C-alpha positions as CSV (number, residue, x, y, z in Angstrom):
1,T,-12.7,-1.8,-25.1
2,P,-11.5,-4.6,-27.4
3,A,-12.1,-8.2,-26.2
4,G,-9.1,-10.1,-25.0
5,M,-8.3,-13.7,-24.1
6,V,-8.8,-15.6,-20.9
7,N,-5.7,-17.1,-19.3
8,L,-6.1,-20.9,-19.5
9,G,-3.4,-21.9,-17.1
10,N,-0.2,-20.0,-17.8
11,T,-1.1,-18.9,-21.3
12,C,-0.3,-15.2,-20.8
13,Y,2.9,-15.6,-22.9
14,M,0.6,-16.8,-25.8
15,N,-2.2,-14.4,-25.2
16,S,0.1,-11.3,-25.3
17,T,1.9,-12.6,-28.4
18,L,-1.4,-13.4,-30.2
19,E,-2.7,-9.9,-29.3
20,C,0.3,-8.3,-31.0
21,F,-0.1,-10.4,-34.1
22,R,-3.8,-9.7,-34.1
23,Y,-3.3,-6.0,-34.8
24,M,-1.1,-6.6,-37.8
25,P,-3.6,-6.0,-40.7
26,E,-1.1,-7.1,-43.4
27,L,-0.7,-10.5,-41.7
28,R,-4.4,-11.0,-41.2
29,Q,-5.1,-10.1,-44.8
30,A,-2.4,-12.5,-46.0
31,L,-3.8,-15.3,-43.9
32,T,-7.3,-14.8,-45.3
33,N,-6.0,-16.0,-48.7
34,V,-4.7,-19.3,-47.2
35,P,-7.0,-22.3,-47.4
36,P,-7.9,-23.4,-43.8
37,E,-6.1,-26.5,-42.7
38,I,-7.3,-28.4,-39.6
39,G,-4.8,-28.4,-36.8
40,N,-2.7,-25.7,-38.4
41,L,-1.7,-22.9,-35.9
42,A,-2.2,-20.3,-38.6
43,T,-5.8,-21.5,-39.2
44,N,-6.4,-21.5,-35.4
45,F,-4.9,-18.0,-35.2
46,V,-7.3,-16.7,-37.8
47,Q,-10.3,-18.3,-36.1
48,T,-9.2,-16.9,-32.7
49,C,-8.9,-13.4,-34.1
50,N,-12.3,-13.7,-35.8
51,D,-13.9,-14.9,-32.5
52,L,-12.3,-11.9,-30.7
53,D,-13.6,-9.5,-33.4
54,R,-17.1,-10.8,-33.0
55,S,-17.1,-10.9,-29.2
56,G,-17.5,-8.0,-26.9
57,V,-16.1,-9.9,-24.0
58,S,-12.9,-11.9,-23.3
59,I,-12.9,-15.4,-24.8
60,P,-11.0,-18.6,-23.8
61,P,-8.8,-19.6,-26.8
62,F,-9.5,-23.3,-26.2
63,S,-8.9,-24.5,-29.8
64,F,-5.7,-22.6,-30.3
65,V,-4.3,-23.8,-27.0
66,H,-5.3,-27.4,-27.7
67,H,-3.6,-27.4,-31.1
68,L,-0.5,-25.6,-29.8
69,R,0.0,-28.1,-26.9
70,R,-0.7,-31.1,-29.2
71,N,1.6,-30.0,-32.0
72,Y,4.3,-28.4,-29.8
73,P,4.6,-30.5,-26.6
74,Q,7.1,-28.1,-24.9
75,F,4.0,-25.8,-24.4
76,A,2.1,-28.7,-22.7
77,E,4.7,-29.4,-19.9
78,T,3.2,-29.6,-16.5
79,S,4.7,-28.9,-13.1
80,T,5.7,-31.7,-10.9
81,S,7.7,-29.7,-8.4
82,S,6.6,-28.1,-5.2
83,G,7.6,-24.7,-6.7
84,G,4.6,-24.6,-9.0
85,Q,1.0,-25.7,-8.9
86,L,1.2,-29.5,-9.0
87,G,-0.1,-30.8,-12.3
88,G,-0.6,-27.2,-13.6
89,Y,0.9,-26.0,-16.9
90,M,4.5,-24.7,-16.5
91,Q,5.4,-21.1,-17.2
92,Q,6.5,-20.6,-20.8
93,D,8.6,-18.0,-22.6
94,A,6.9,-15.6,-25.0
95,E,10.0,-15.5,-27.3
96,E,9.8,-19.3,-27.7
97,F,6.2,-19.1,-28.6
98,F,6.8,-16.1,-30.9
99,N,9.5,-18.1,-32.7
100,T,7.2,-21.2,-33.0
101,L,4.4,-19.1,-34.4
102,V,6.6,-17.3,-36.8
103,A,8.1,-20.5,-38.1
104,E,4.6,-22.0,-38.6
105,L,3.4,-18.8,-40.4
106,Q,6.5,-18.9,-42.6
107,E,5.5,-22.5,-43.7
108,T,1.9,-21.4,-44.3
109,L,2.5,-18.1,-46.1
110,T,4.1,-18.1,-49.6
111,C,5.4,-15.2,-51.6
112,A,5.6,-15.1,-55.4
113,E,9.3,-14.4,-56.1
114,S,10.4,-12.1,-59.0
115,E,12.5,-13.6,-61.7
116,L,14.2,-10.2,-62.0
117,E,15.8,-10.5,-58.6
118,A,19.0,-12.6,-58.4
119,P,19.4,-14.9,-55.4
120,V,21.8,-13.7,-52.7
121,I,23.8,-16.2,-50.7
122,K,25.8,-15.2,-47.7
123,T,26.8,-16.3,-44.2
124,E,25.9,-14.2,-41.2
125,A,26.9,-14.6,-37.5
126,V,24.1,-15.5,-35.1
127,N,24.3,-14.3,-31.5
128,K,21.7,-16.7,-30.2
129,L,21.9,-20.4,-29.6
130,V,18.7,-22.3,-30.3
131,C,17.8,-25.6,-28.7
132,N,15.0,-27.2,-30.7
133,I,12.7,-29.5,-28.7
134,Q,10.9,-32.0,-31.0
135,N,9.6,-35.5,-30.8
136,S,12.4,-36.8,-33.0
137,I,15.2,-35.4,-30.7
138,D,16.6,-37.6,-28.0
139,H,19.7,-35.7,-27.0
140,M,20.5,-32.1,-26.3
141,H,23.5,-32.1,-28.7
142,D,21.2,-33.2,-31.5
143,S,18.8,-30.4,-30.7
144,I,21.6,-27.8,-30.7
145,K,23.1,-29.1,-33.9
146,L,19.6,-28.8,-35.5
147,G,19.4,-25.2,-34.2
148,L,22.7,-24.4,-35.9
149,E,21.4,-25.5,-39.3
150,G,19.1,-23.3,-41.3
151,T,18.4,-21.4,-44.5
152,I,16.9,-18.0,-44.7
153,E,14.9,-17.1,-47.8
154,K,15.0,-13.5,-49.1
155,H,11.5,-12.2,-50.0
156,S,12.3,-8.6,-50.7
157,A,15.2,-6.2,-51.2
């Protein structure tokens, strides 16, 4: 059986998402062409996948979790209520992690655009309200406003 990842305190959301990405050969191939950058989640993802490929047993993804929690503090929140383990890491949402990882991968991976393809600009309705939590955000309305702004780049027809 293939090796998996050890849960490091409510990291099942991350482990399951990384396992899905791990078995995307096109993604892994594209990431092998990217120069490694220390602290980059894409670099840590590649290293974690390589560690899993070489291991016959489950591994603890310490480096990936460390960089995730350092660069995205919402994944480092700890419980202070009696409902959870006092001081333990809070439960997280797999979709939030998925969106964070995809955004980081989009910044990391580049695509050579064809000069033959004309740019298409259009407006589409979005049925999801995004609340971005970042160090530079002090108020929820700023976070929601940031979530409403965005540009999507077309990379294929």
